Every structure is written in structure tokens, then in C-alpha cells.
C-alpha positions as CSV (number, residue, x, y, z in Angstrom):
1,M,104.6,102.0,83.4
2,N,106.2,99.4,80.5
3,K,104.3,101.1,77.8
4,K,105.6,103.9,75.4
5,T,104.5,107.1,75.9
6,I,103.9,110.4,73.1
7,K,107.3,111.0,74.4
8,D,108.9,107.9,73.4
9,I,108.2,108.3,69.7
10,N,109.0,111.0,66.4
11,L,105.6,112.8,66.2
12,K,106.7,116.0,63.8
13,N,104.4,116.7,61.5
14,K,102.2,113.6,61.5
15,K,98.8,113.3,62.0
16,V,97.6,111.8,65.3
17,L,94.2,110.2,66.4
18,V,93.7,110.7,69.7
19,R,90.8,109.0,72.6
20,C,89.8,111.8,74.8
21,D,87.1,110.2,77.4
22,F,85.0,113.6,77.0
23,N,82.0,112.2,78.7
24,V,81.2,115.3,80.4
25,P,77.8,115.7,82.8
26,M,75.7,118.2,81.2
27,D,72.8,120.0,82.2
28,E,68.6,119.8,80.1
29,N,70.6,122.5,77.7
30,R,73.8,120.8,77.1
31,N,75.9,122.9,79.6
32,I,78.7,121.6,80.6
33,T,78.2,121.7,83.9
34,D,81.5,119.6,84.4
35,N,84.6,120.1,82.3
36,A,87.1,118.6,84.5
37,R,87.7,115.5,82.1
38,I,88.4,117.8,79.3
39,V,90.7,119.6,81.2
40,A,92.3,116.8,81.7
41,A,92.9,115.8,77.9
42,L,95.3,119.7,77.5
43,P,98.7,118.6,78.3
44,T,98.5,115.3,76.4
45,I,96.9,118.1,73.6
46,K,99.3,121.0,73.8
47,Y,102.3,118.4,73.5
48,L,101.1,117.5,70.3
49,L,100.4,120.9,69.2
50,E,103.7,122.3,70.1
51,N,105.5,119.0,67.5
52,N,103.1,120.6,65.2
53,C,100.6,117.5,64.8
54,A,97.8,117.5,62.5
55,I,95.1,116.4,65.6
56,I,91.9,114.2,65.5
57,L,90.0,113.6,68.6
58,C,88.0,111.2,69.3
59,S,85.6,110.3,72.0
60,H,82.3,108.9,73.5
61,L,79.4,110.7,75.4
62,G,76.7,109.0,77.0
63,R,75.1,106.0,75.8
64,P,73.6,106.5,72.9
65,K,73.3,102.7,72.2
66,G,74.7,102.7,68.3
67,E,71.8,105.5,67.1
68,V,72.6,109.4,65.8
69,K,71.0,111.3,68.6
70,P,71.2,115.5,68.8
71,E,71.0,115.0,72.6
72,F,74.8,112.7,72.5
73,S,76.9,115.1,70.4
74,L,80.2,116.4,71.0
75,K,79.2,119.8,69.8
76,P,79.4,121.0,73.2
77,V,82.8,119.6,74.0
78,A,84.1,121.1,70.7
79,K,83.1,124.4,72.0
80,E,84.4,124.0,75.5
81,L,87.5,122.7,73.8
82,S,87.8,125.7,71.4
83,R,87.1,128.1,74.3
84,L,90.0,126.2,76.5
85,L,92.8,126.6,74.1
86,D,91.6,128.9,72.2
87,K,91.8,128.2,68.9
88,E,89.3,126.9,66.2
89,I,88.6,123.0,66.4
90,I,87.5,121.7,63.6
91,M,84.2,119.6,64.0
92,A,83.2,116.5,61.8
93,N,79.5,115.6,61.1
94,D,80.2,112.1,61.4
95,V,82.4,109.5,62.9
96,I,83.9,107.6,59.9
97,G,81.4,109.5,56.6
98,E,82.7,111.3,54.4
99,D,82.7,114.2,56.3
100,A,85.2,113.7,58.6
101,K,87.4,111.4,55.6
102,S,87.6,114.9,53.8
103,K,88.6,117.0,56.7
104,A,90.4,114.3,58.6
105,E,92.7,114.5,54.5
106,N,93.0,118.1,54.5
107,L,93.9,118.7,58.1
108,Q,97.4,120.6,58.4
109,S,99.6,120.7,60.8
110,G,99.3,122.0,64.1
111,Q,95.6,122.3,63.5
112,I,93.0,120.3,65.6
113,M,89.3,118.7,64.4
114,L,87.2,116.3,66.9
115,L,84.9,113.8,65.4
116,E,81.2,113.0,66.1
117,N,80.3,111.1,69.2
118,V,81.9,107.6,68.3
119,R,79.2,105.3,69.7
120,F,76.8,106.4,67.5
121,H,78.1,103.2,65.9
122,R,77.1,100.0,67.4
123,E,80.5,99.1,65.9
124,E,82.6,101.1,68.4
125,T,81.2,99.0,71.2
126,D,81.1,96.0,69.2
127,N,85.0,96.5,68.6
128,N,84.4,95.7,65.0
129,P,87.5,95.4,62.4
130,E,86.5,97.4,60.0
131,F,85.3,100.2,62.2
132,S,89.0,100.0,64.0
133,K,90.6,99.8,60.2
134,E,88.3,103.4,58.9
135,L,88.8,104.8,61.8
136,A,92.5,104.4,61.9
137,S,93.0,105.1,58.3
138,M,92.5,108.9,58.9
139,A,95.9,109.5,60.1
140,E,99.6,107.8,61.5
141,I,100.1,107.7,64.5
142,Y,97.5,106.6,68.1
143,V,97.5,108.1,71.4
144,N,94.8,107.2,74.3
145,D,94.5,109.4,76.8
146,A,91.5,107.7,77.7
147,F,91.4,106.5,81.1
148,G,88.3,106.3,82.2
149,A,87.9,104.1,79.8
150,A,90.9,102.0,78.8
151,H,89.2,98.5,81.0
152,R,87.2,99.2,78.2
153,A,87.6,96.4,75.0
154,H,86.1,99.4,71.7
155,A,87.3,99.6,68.8
156,S,88.3,103.6,69.3
157,T,90.4,102.9,72.9
158,A,91.9,99.0,71.8
159,G,90.8,97.8,67.5
160,V,92.6,101.0,66.2
161,A,95.7,99.7,67.8
162,A,95.8,96.5,65.8
163,Y,96.7,99.3,62.8
164,L,98.8,102.1,63.6
165,P,101.6,102.4,65.8
166,A,99.6,102.8,69.6
167,V,100.6,105.0,72.3
168,S,99.1,106.3,75.7
169,G,98.9,110.2,76.0
170,F,99.8,112.1,79.9
171,L,96.5,111.4,81.1
172,I,96.9,107.9,80.7
173,E,100.9,107.6,82.0
174,K,100.0,109.7,84.7
175,E,97.4,107.6,85.8
176,L,99.1,104.4,85.3
177,Q,101.7,106.3,87.7
178,F,99.9,107.3,90.8
179,L,98.1,103.9,91.3
180,G,101.0,102.2,89.9
181,N,102.9,103.2,92.7
182,A,100.1,102.5,95.5
183,L,99.9,99.4,94.9
184,N,103.4,98.2,94.0
185,N,106.1,100.7,95.8
186,P,103.7,102.5,98.4
187,E,104.8,104.4,101.3
188,R,103.2,102.7,104.4
189,P,101.7,103.2,106.8
190,F,98.7,101.9,103.2
191,V,95.3,103.0,104.1
192,A,92.8,102.1,101.8
193,I,88.9,103.6,102.0
194,M,86.2,101.5,100.6
195,G,82.4,103.3,100.1
196,G,79.5,103.1,98.0
197,A,76.4,101.1,97.9
198,K,77.7,97.2,97.2
199,V,80.0,95.1,97.8
200,S,79.6,92.8,94.5
201,D,80.7,96.1,93.3
202,K,84.2,96.2,95.1
203,I,84.5,93.2,96.0
204,G,87.8,91.9,93.6
205,V,89.2,95.2,95.3
206,I,88.8,94.7,98.6
207,E,90.4,91.2,98.3
208,S,93.3,92.6,95.8
209,L,93.7,95.5,98.0
210,L,93.9,93.0,101.7
211,E,97.0,91.3,99.8
212,K,99.0,95.0,99.9
213,V,97.6,97.9,102.0
214,D,97.9,98.1,106.1
215,T,94.0,99.2,107.5
216,L,91.1,99.2,105.3
217,I,88.1,101.1,106.3
218,I,84.9,100.0,105.0
219,G,81.8,102.3,105.1
220,G,78.6,103.4,102.2
221,G,76.1,101.3,101.6
222,M,78.1,97.9,101.8
223,A,78.7,98.2,105.3
224,Y,75.2,97.0,106.0
225,T,76.3,93.7,104.2
226,F,79.6,93.3,106.4
227,F,76.6,94.2,109.7
228,K,74.5,91.3,108.6
229,A,77.3,88.6,108.4
230,Q,78.1,89.1,111.9
231,G,74.6,88.3,112.2
232,Y,72.8,92.0,112.9
233,G,70.2,93.8,112.6
234,V,70.2,96.5,109.0
235,G,66.7,97.4,109.8
236,D,65.9,98.7,106.0
237,S,69.4,99.7,105.0
238,I,70.9,98.0,102.0
239,C,72.5,94.8,102.3
240,E,73.1,92.3,99.9
241,L,72.0,89.1,101.3
242,D,73.8,87.2,99.1
243,K,76.9,88.4,98.9
244,L,77.1,87.6,103.1
245,D,79.6,85.2,102.8
246,L,81.8,87.5,100.5
247,A,82.4,89.7,103.7
248,K,83.0,87.0,106.5
249,E,85.4,85.1,104.5
250,A,87.0,88.9,103.5
251,M,86.9,89.9,107.4
252,K,88.7,86.4,107.5
253,K,91.3,87.1,105.5
254,A,92.0,89.7,106.6
255,E,92.5,88.5,109.9
256,E,94.7,86.1,109.2
257,K,96.8,88.8,107.1
258,G,97.5,90.7,109.8
259,V,95.3,93.7,108.4
260,K,93.2,96.1,110.3
261,L,90.0,96.2,108.8
262,M,87.5,99.1,110.4
263,L,83.9,98.9,109.7
264,P,82.0,101.6,111.4
265,V,80.5,101.9,115.0
266,D,78.1,103.6,114.7
267,T,75.5,104.6,112.0
268,K,72.8,108.2,111.2
269,V,69.5,106.2,110.0
270,G,66.7,108.6,108.1
271,K,63.5,107.0,108.2
272,E,62.9,108.0,104.2
273,F,65.1,108.2,101.1
274,K,64.6,112.0,100.8
275,P,67.1,115.5,101.9
276,D,65.0,116.1,104.6
277,T,63.9,112.9,106.5
278,E,63.8,112.0,110.5
279,S,67.1,110.9,111.2
280,K,69.6,110.4,114.0
281,T,72.6,108.6,114.9
282,V,72.4,105.2,116.2
283,A,75.3,102.1,117.4
284,W,75.8,100.3,114.1
285,T,74.0,97.3,116.4
286,E,71.2,98.6,117.3
287,I,69.9,99.4,113.4
288,P,65.9,100.3,114.4
289,E,62.7,98.2,111.8
290,G,62.3,100.7,109.3
291,W,65.3,103.0,109.3
292,E,68.1,103.2,106.9
293,G,71.3,103.5,107.8
294,F,72.5,106.4,105.6
295,D,75.7,107.8,106.9
296,I,78.5,107.2,109.3
297,G,77.6,108.4,112.2
298,E,80.3,111.1,114.7
299,K,82.4,108.3,116.7
300,S,83.2,106.4,113.0
301,I,84.3,109.5,111.5
302,K,86.5,110.3,114.9
303,M,87.4,107.0,115.0
304,F,88.3,106.6,110.9
305,E,90.3,110.2,111.0
306,E,92.9,108.8,113.2
307,E,93.7,105.8,111.1
308,I,94.2,108.2,108.1
309,K,96.4,111.1,110.5
310,K,99.5,108.3,110.8
311,A,98.7,106.7,106.7
312,K,101.3,107.5,103.9
313,T,99.6,106.8,101.5
314,V,95.8,106.8,101.4
315,V,93.5,105.4,98.4
316,W,89.4,106.1,98.6
317,N,87.4,104.5,96.2
318,G,83.4,105.0,96.7
319,P,81.2,107.5,98.7
320,L,80.9,107.1,102.8
321,G,77.2,108.0,103.0
322,L,74.1,109.0,100.7
323,F,76.0,112.6,100.2
324,E,73.8,113.8,97.8
325,F,71.3,114.8,100.6
326,D,73.4,117.5,103.2
327,Q,72.5,115.4,106.1
328,F,74.1,112.8,104.6
329,A,76.7,113.8,103.5
330,I,79.0,114.2,106.8
331,G,80.8,111.5,106.8
332,T,82.5,111.7,103.4
333,N,82.5,115.2,103.7
334,S,84.4,114.7,107.1
335,I,87.0,112.5,105.2
336,A,87.9,114.3,101.9
337,K,88.7,117.3,105.0
338,V,91.4,115.1,106.7
339,L,92.6,113.4,103.7
340,S,93.2,116.9,102.2
341,E,95.5,118.4,106.0
342,I,97.1,115.3,106.6
343,N,101.4,114.7,104.8
344,A,100.5,111.5,102.2
345,T,99.8,110.1,98.7
346,T,96.6,111.3,98.5
347,I,94.4,108.9,95.5
348,I,90.6,109.0,95.2
349,G,89.1,106.6,92.4
350,G,87.6,108.7,90.0
351,G,83.7,108.4,90.2
352,D,80.8,109.7,92.7
353,S,84.4,109.0,95.8
354,A,86.0,112.1,93.1
355,A,82.7,114.2,92.1
356,A,82.3,114.3,96.4
357,V,85.9,115.5,97.0
358,R,85.1,118.6,93.6
359,K,81.7,119.0,95.8
360,A,83.9,119.5,98.7
361,G,86.2,122.4,97.0
362,L,89.2,120.3,97.9
363,E,90.7,118.5,94.6
364,D,93.7,120.7,94.8
365,K,94.5,119.3,98.5
366,M,94.7,115.6,97.0
367,T,97.8,114.3,95.4
368,H,95.9,112.8,92.3
369,I,92.0,112.4,91.6
370,S,91.7,109.6,88.7
371,T,89.7,110.3,85.4
372,G,88.1,106.3,85.3
373,G,85.7,105.2,88.4
374,G,85.8,101.6,86.7
375,A,88.8,101.6,85.3
376,S,90.9,102.3,88.8
377,L,89.2,100.1,90.3
378,E,89.9,97.5,87.2
379,F,93.3,98.7,88.2
380,L,93.1,98.2,91.8
381,E,91.6,94.9,91.1
382,G,94.7,93.9,89.8
383,K,93.2,93.1,86.3
384,K,94.7,93.8,82.8
385,L,93.1,97.1,80.4
386,P,92.8,96.5,77.1
387,G,92.5,100.5,76.4
388,I,96.9,100.1,78.4
389,E,97.5,96.2,77.1
390,C,97.3,97.5,73.5
391,L,99.9,100.0,73.6
392,L,103.1,99.3,72.2
393,N,105.7,98.2,74.2
394,K,108.2,100.7,76.1
């Protein structure tokens, strides 16, 4: 972490533009169903308040694709922030329009305003310099605290840094610290658990991790591509036939590097893609035609648990089964439970694995849950993140 944070810069009485990640899930009545990302931004906001800053917050929500759509308004976020901080949040009706500009100009130290959804402008995702300049013109300092969007080169995540001194908030600092230490200086044994549906989403990460880990556990839908690569039938299970060579290469690389690559030894299969489908557990070499693999079986769970218990550092990205359906959530929940019990650094890489840990009520038992699925994946893959690269070096 050689990037400057809000602690490395004089913020006293300054007007500060903060990019947060308030891309939170909502129900059909626009009620926020999980406020974790808003809560994650609070330490940075409170520190800025302590320094008597005038704070302008901005974020995206969903994918309005450059159009103003009321269902993607950040108004519910303003309401939730106000509740959490017990403080009025001034809501702008636009992003760089008259309302935002005049409210920003009149913003006093200790006040907080929230701009409307930056993705109501196509210029945001295009990283348009003019739009970035307009956004930057409202403040004196830029703080990026949106790790979940740090892998995007957008106007509010990277573009504004061309016009303002740019530093990170506490959330990005924490993310880089945990993910960085796990990759560059892990306490060993270092175990990575990779789940999720597709090999194509994770192959870069797998290749990167094979250079660093002692054990790589593979589960979820992508395990079937590895089974198929070894010449076994996978029934109707999800399988990327065009990625069989990549799976073979990964297995070969693991062998060459002396990395223990573990695949499930049994799998829980279902007849149909629905919660109450008929199911049974079979050996991974004997998946019947017409059946689909939806979870790892009991033997695999036991085998993976034994390996995880020896670990001192664990990085987990992606569920090990169809955890949205209770009967196929056993593998994912069991792994979450064992991670919550071991004496090790446990890092959960955003997205579905974070959702699974929260669903199991075990988030407090993990060392770190990343707020960025895509960003943490790209970081683990060793890619440079535009939202981090643009910040000032220490």
C-alpha cells in the first residue's frame, strides 16, 4: 500500500469529493435489503467530519445506462446514511447540474451532501474528461473509497484524479492491506478456495494463485469442467467445453509447482433446476445422464474441512454449490462454518461468497470480507486497478 490515504494529507476545513460504493440491493419497494456497503463507508465519512470537512459523496447504483431512472435514484441511500450517522444528508437532484453545483457551493464544514447516481450520465462510464472536470470543480480534494468499483476506469473512480489531489479512504486502505498481505506475505499453509460457475471467470486468478498457494480447492460449477477435462461424464452439469485445455493446464501447472489441487470426490446432483428437485449424492466419476451437479457431497466437505483446518491463511472466492437453494447450500455453509472456527487469517472475496457468509450469519467470524467481487478478483489476479493507480503515491 504505497498510496496516500486521508491520513497523509491536510483535510482541515476542506471541501472533499468522496467516491463511495453505495451499490446496495433493494426490494421492489425501494427498501435497502443489505446496508453493508453503506456501513463500510462510515469510518471514512466520520474521519472527514472530525476534520471539519464539507463532504460531497457520490456513487453509482445499478445499471441505468446513462439515463435518469427513478428506480436507480440514491434517495434511499441518503435516508439510510442519515439514520446511521444521525445527521441530515443534503440530497442533490442531479450530478453536475445546477442543483448539485449550487448545493456544493453553499455546503458548509461539517455538512454532507449526496449527489444523484453518477451513472445517470453516460459520460461516467466513458470516463469523459469534461464530465470528470465538472465533477472535480465542486471540491478541493478527491477521496476514493469505492473498492467495489476500483477495477473500473470511470470518471468518478479515476477520471477526477486528473483534476484534484487524490487519496484513498479507510475502506480501500483496509482492502489493499488484507488482500495485499495474503498475496505477498501470507502465513503458511496458504489455502485458496475457488468456487462459482465458470472457469472462464476465474482462470486468471487460478493461474496467479498457483504461483502463491500451498493448496488450491476447486468447487462450484467450474469443478465439472475439471472433471470433463479428465475424460469423465458430467451429465447435464454446467461445463465449459471450450475451457477443457485451460483446466488441464491448471492441473499440470499445480503438479509442476508442487501445489495440492483438490477437486470434489462426490457431488450432490438434482433432476431439475428448482429448490425442491429430487436429489442424490454420487461419486464424481459417476454423474448420471439427465442429472445436474448442484453441490459438493459429504465426503468432499469432510476432505476440504480437514485441509482448511491446517491453514494459516485462507482466501475464498465463489460459492461451492447452488447456495440459493437450501438443499444445495450445505457445501458452501459447511465451508463457511469451518472458516469461522479456525485460527487463521480468513479473507472472503466479495460477491456471492460474501453473500453466503452473511446468509449463514458468520460475517463477524471472518478476518475480512471484501466489498468488491470483481475488484478483489482482479486484484488477486495481479491486475492493476484504475481506481487505485490514479491515487497519489506516498
